[in-house]
C-alpha distance (Angstrom), angle and dihedral (degrees) to the residues before:
residue distance angle dihedral
M1 . . .
I2 3.87 . .
Y3 3.73 121.4 .
K4 3.74 119.8 -155.8
S5 3.79 140.3 170.9
S6 3.79 102.0 -127.9
I7 3.79 136.4 68.8
T8 3.85 133.2 171.2
A9 3.72 125.2 -120.6
E10 3.81 89.1 -112.6
E11 3.82 92.2 55.0
V12 3.90 90.7 50.9
N13 3.79 92.0 52.9
E14 3.86 89.5 46.6
L15 3.78 89.5 56.1
R16 3.84 91.5 44.4
R17 3.79 91.6 48.0
A18 3.80 89.1 52.7
A19 3.88 90.8 50.8
S20 3.80 90.4 48.0
F21 3.83 91.5 -113.5
R22 3.78 118.6 142.1
Q23 3.70 119.7 -92.9
I24 3.91 117.1 -105.8
D25 3.77 122.8 -144.8
E26 3.82 106.2 -97.6
A27 3.92 91.9 -127.2
Q28 3.86 87.9 57.3
I29 3.80 91.6 50.7
N30 3.80 90.5 47.5
A31 3.79 92.4 51.8
G32 3.77 92.7 47.2
L33 3.88 100.8 46.1
P34 3.78 96.1 67.0
G35 3.88 87.8 53.3
S36 3.82 88.5 63.0
A37 3.77 116.4 102.8
L38 3.81 87.6 -147.5
V39 3.84 138.2 -1.1
V40 3.79 119.5 -164.0
C41 3.69 122.9 -170.4
A42 3.74 131.8 -177.0
C43 3.81 114.7 -141.5
Q44 3.76 136.9 -179.9
D45 3.72 130.9 177.6
G46 3.83 90.4 -2.6
R47 3.89 92.6 -54.8
T48 3.75 128.1 114.3
L49 3.73 107.9 -125.4
G50 3.78 99.5 174.4
M51 3.74 148.5 -10.5
A52 3.82 145.8 -165.7
R53 3.76 130.0 -170.8
L54 3.81 133.0 -152.2
I55 3.81 122.3 -148.7
W56 3.81 108.3 -171.3
D57 3.76 131.7 165.4
G58 3.79 89.5 -142.9
G59 3.85 92.4 -111.7
M60 3.81 127.5 50.4
T61 3.85 108.3 -20.8
A62 3.77 130.2 68.5
L63 3.74 138.6 167.4
I64 3.78 126.3 -159.6
T65 3.80 106.3 -155.0
D66 3.85 141.5 162.7
L67 3.82 94.9 38.7
L68 3.82 92.9 174.8
V69 3.99 126.1 163.3
L70 3.72 125.9 172.3
P71 3.88 107.5 -102.1
E72 3.82 93.6 -117.3
H73 3.79 90.9 57.0
Q74 3.83 99.0 41.5
N75 3.75 120.6 119.4
C76 3.80 93.5 23.1
G77 3.75 97.9 107.6
I78 3.74 99.1 -87.7
E79 3.71 97.3 108.2
A80 3.86 89.7 51.1
E81 3.84 90.8 50.4
L82 3.76 94.2 48.8
I83 3.86 90.8 50.9
S84 3.83 94.0 41.7
R85 3.84 90.2 52.2
I86 3.83 88.3 54.0
L87 3.78 93.8 46.1
D88 3.84 88.8 48.2
F89 3.80 90.9 52.9
L90 3.87 89.9 50.0
R91 3.75 94.4 46.9
K92 3.86 89.1 53.9
Q93 3.80 88.3 56.0
L94 3.84 92.3 57.0
R95 3.80 120.1 111.8
P96 3.78 128.1 -170.6
G97 3.74 108.7 -69.2
F98 3.79 94.6 13.3
G99 3.75 128.3 120.8
I100 3.71 132.2 -178.8
Q101 3.69 124.3 -154.5
V102 3.77 111.6 -140.7
D103 3.76 119.8 -158.9
V104 3.77 129.4 -173.0
R105 3.74 141.3 176.4
A106 3.77 112.9 -128.2
W107 3.87 116.4 -151.0
G108 3.72 126.5 -168.5
N109 3.79 109.8 -33.9
Q110 3.80 95.4 -6.8
E111 3.89 92.4 101.8
S112 3.76 91.2 79.4
L113 3.77 91.4 47.0
Y114 3.81 92.8 54.3
R115 3.87 92.3 43.9
E116 3.85 87.0 54.9
L117 3.82 89.3 53.7
G118 3.80 91.3 51.7
F119 3.90 103.3 -93.3
E120 3.69 120.7 140.0
V121 3.86 127.7 -151.9
S122 3.79 108.1 -103.8
T123 3.83 120.6 -123.2
S124 3.77 125.6 -153.2
E125 3.83 88.3 -120.6
R126 3.77 92.0 57.7
R127 3.71 104.5 34.7
G128 3.88 108.6 9.3
I129 3.72 124.2 -111.9
P130 3.78 117.2 -50.1
M131 3.78 111.9 -119.7
Q132 3.72 136.8 173.9
L133 3.79 140.9 -170.9
C134 3.74 118.8 -149.9
L135 3.80 116.2 -163.1
T136 3.80 94.0 -140.5
E137 3.79 101.2 -172.8
Q138 3.83 91.8 70.7
I139 3.75 91.8 42.3
E140 3.73 91.2 52.0
R141 3.72 91.2 49.9
T142 3.72 90.6 51.1
D143 3.79 92.0 46.8
A144 3.79 90.5 50.5
R145 3.74 91.8 50.2
F146 3.82 92.8 53.6
Q147 3.83 90.9 36.2
Q148 3.77 91.1 -137.4
C149 3.76 138.6 163.0
G150 3.92 94.7 9.0
F151 3.79 91.8 -62.5
E152 3.66 116.5 179.4
Q153 3.88 122.8 -163.6
H154 3.79 110.1 -96.6
A155 3.73 123.9 -161.5
E156 3.84 93.0 -160.0
I157 3.80 118.0 88.6
G158 3.76 110.7 -137.3
R159 3.80 97.9 22.6
E160 3.77 112.5 150.9
N161 3.77 114.3 -96.7
P162 3.79 118.1 -152.4
V163 3.87 92.0 -147.2
R164 3.82 116.0 110.1
N165 3.84 101.2 -108.0
A166 3.75 98.8 -152.2
């Protein structure tokens, strides 16, 4: 297994497709990848098997996102290695007195993986209530372009979309 720090938009969408996540316009992926503090990809025989991204402000707040591994390679240690490499990177950035809050989104069976790596489930008393805002107009345009998940063209902006917006 080779681990590298670059990935193409096409490879990202291949991993997302395999995870049943919606496809993202390649221009949007190409705009977002350089904003990542770190991208880690697992490759074998020239094929990308998995990835994870770190979004970090350079100080105290970090988010690990896009932990995606092809289904036939899941639960073989790739996910743990990808996350461990990101955590090692962050640990090397620590200075005396510094702390970095690392957040993740656990999908499916990933909760046990994150727990094994030392993560804890957040509570509203400790961390507040997780909230999100999804700008659905763009997502609906992307979904229409890729004709995915039975999407039908909606004239209304902000209408709920049944596609998982990971």
